[in-house]
Structures are given as C-alpha cells and as structure tokens.
C-alpha positions as semicolon CSV with decimal commas, in nm:
position;residue;x (nm);y (nm);z (nm)
1;M;4,475;5,176;-0,208
2;R;4,813;5,246;-0,047
3;W;4,717;5,045;0,265
4;L;4,619;4,749;0,047
5;I;4,962;4,746;-0,116
6;L;5,132;4,756;0,225
7;V;4,919;4,467;0,351
8;L;4,994;4,259;0,042
9;L;5,367;4,329;0,070
10;S;5,371;4,222;0,434
11;F;5,216;3,886;0,339
12;T;5,457;3,845;0,050
13;S;5,771;3,901;0,257
14;T;5,669;3,638;0,512
15;A;5,573;3,389;0,241
16;V;5,899;3,442;0,056
17;A;6,101;3,406;0,378
18;D;5,935;3,069;0,443
19;H;6,086;2,907;0,131
20;N;6,349;2,736;0,349
21;W;6,073;2,530;0,508
22;D;5,915;2,396;0,190
23;H;5,933;2,017;0,161
24;R;6,120;1,964;0,489
25;D;6,085;1,634;0,672
26;V;5,985;1,729;1,027
27;V;5,962;1,364;1,138
28;A;6,318;1,295;1,020
29;G;6,422;1,624;1,180
30;Q;6,281;1,512;1,514
31;S;6,477;1,186;1,495
32;L;6,795;1,367;1,388
33;Y;6,746;1,617;1,672
34;A;6,717;1,330;1,922
35;D;7,038;1,172;1,787
36;N;7,250;1,487;1,747
37;C;7,112;1,772;1,957
38;A;6,912;1,646;2,255
39;S;7,217;1,553;2,461
40;C;7,295;1,926;2,498
41;H;6,969;2,106;2,415
42;G;6,737;1,859;2,591
43;A;6,499;1,591;2,471
44;N;6,214;1,841;2,500
45;L;6,414;2,136;2,360
46;E;6,443;2,273;2,715
47;G;6,816;2,353;2,706
48;Q;7,057;2,332;2,996
49;P;6,998;2,494;3,335
50;N;7,125;2,850;3,374
51;W;7,174;2,878;2,997
52;Q;7,206;3,257;3,019
53;S;7,504;3,246;3,256
54;P;7,854;3,142;3,144
55;D;8,008;2,840;3,314
56;A;8,352;2,841;3,481
57;D;8,519;2,829;3,135
58;G;8,318;3,127;3,011
59;V;8,097;2,916;2,782
60;L;7,722;2,963;2,787
61;P;7,531;2,637;2,841
62;A;7,316;2,514;2,553
63;P;7,003;2,730;2,524
64;P;6,650;2,596;2,490
65;H;6,504;2,574;2,142
66;D;6,147;2,593;2,264
67;G;5,958;2,918;2,304
68;T;6,141;3,003;2,628
69;G;6,472;3,042;2,447
70;H;6,596;3,282;2,183
71;T;6,631;3,052;1,882
72;W;6,316;3,198;1,727
73;H;6,470;3,546;1,753
74;H;6,724;3,462;1,479
75;D;6,689;3,443;1,103
76;D;6,705;3,117;0,908
77;E;7,054;3,168;0,771
78;L;7,209;3,234;1,112
79;L;7,043;2,923;1,258
80;F;7,163;2,715;0,964
81;E;7,521;2,848;0,965
82;Y;7,549;2,828;1,345
83;T;7,458;2,460;1,322
84;R;7,667;2,385;1,015
85;L;7,985;2,575;1,107
86;G;7,956;2,580;1,486
87;G;7,914;2,888;1,700
88;V;8,264;3,032;1,686
89;A;8,311;2,995;1,309
90;A;7,959;3,117;1,226
91;L;8,003;3,429;1,435
92;E;8,353;3,493;1,301
93;A;8,211;3,476;0,948
94;M;7,977;3,757;1,055
95;G;8,265;3,961;1,198
96;V;8,205;3,871;1,563
97;S;8,517;3,745;1,735
98;G;8,600;3,647;2,091
99;F;8,266;3,479;2,165
100;N;8,329;3,150;2,344
101;S;8,052;2,931;2,204
102;G;8,011;2,570;2,303
103;M;7,818;2,488;1,984
104;P;8,015;2,239;1,772
105;A;8,009;2,227;1,393
106;F;7,790;1,961;1,230
107;N;7,903;2,009;0,869
108;E;8,095;1,681;0,878
109;T;7,818;1,492;1,061
110;L;7,498;1,613;0,895
111;T;7,407;1,708;0,540
112;D;7,264;2,052;0,470
113;D;6,919;1,896;0,419
114;E;6,943;1,716;0,752
115;I;7,029;2,043;0,926
116;W;6,728;2,211;0,761
117;D;6,508;1,916;0,869
118;I;6,625;1,957;1,230
119;L;6,555;2,329;1,216
120;A;6,212;2,257;1,065
121;Y;6,137;2,022;1,355
122;I;6,244;2,284;1,610
123;R;6,039;2,548;1,430
124;S;5,735;2,317;1,425
125;T;5,723;2,325;1,805
126;W;5,695;2,705;1,826
127;S;5,369;2,893;1,856
128;E;5,230;3,064;1,548
129;R;5,339;3,398;1,694
130;E;5,698;3,275;1,742
131;R;5,707;3,137;1,387
132;D;5,574;3,466;1,251
133;V;5,827;3,672;1,446
134;Q;6,110;3,444;1,334
135;A;5,997;3,458;0,971
136;S;5,996;3,837;0,987
137;R;6,367;3,832;1,073
138;N;6,453;3,686;0,733
139;P;6,555;3,915;0,449
140;P;6,326;3,896;0,145
141;H;6,460;3,673;-0,134
C-alpha cells in the first residue's frame, strides 16, 4: 500500500507542476521565438557557438534551448523570470550577484502570456525525458 501512495504522489507532483503549460499557444510561441529570440539563440534553438565559454567581455554566448543545452535543467519560474527580467536582474532577485549575463529583459516587449507561449514552444521541442526532468524541478503548487 505504501508503494502505491508513493507512485500516486509522484504522478501528482508532475501533473501539478505542468499547470504553467495548460492552454499555451505553441504556434504563437514559435512565431514569437522567431521574432524575439532566434537572433541570439538560433532559428533551430541551437544557441551560439562556444556558449559555455565567456567572450572577451566575460559574457557567456546565448545557450541552446534544444536538448543539447541546459534550459530544461531549470524550473518554470526561473525560465520565466530570466526572460521577463533579464539575466542579471533575475539572478539578483535570487541573491546571485556579479554574474555578467547577456540576456536582456523582455518585460517591456512581451506580455507574460507571450513569454509563457515562447517557453511552451521551446519545451515542445524537448524529448519526453527532458520534459519530465524539467517538470520535476518545479516545486509542487
């Protein structure tokens, strides 16, 4: 009986964490991604070359958002806030200072729903395993 409860709880936590993806417009997200993100992160979500090595100014190039990158390693809220506030402000809000992020803020360019649609598009390109791992990073609501 105890194992059944654990199994049911594991399904519940993933389902609850997925609430951010309910009713998202992946097609609109793909278009918004092309217009706002692809110039840095690549038309095919491939990121910039050498994205794990800082450039001459100490800024990391834009990472890929496909399965080869680390986007799927982060929880929903971090991905949303990083996009909305920009890298520096999002990290400072979490108590991380001194990180030289090249990610600009989109809170004056995109609505919250548009940001979620872009993230839903990115997420739709990941494998089931990557989506499951990413969903497990989210705190239960």
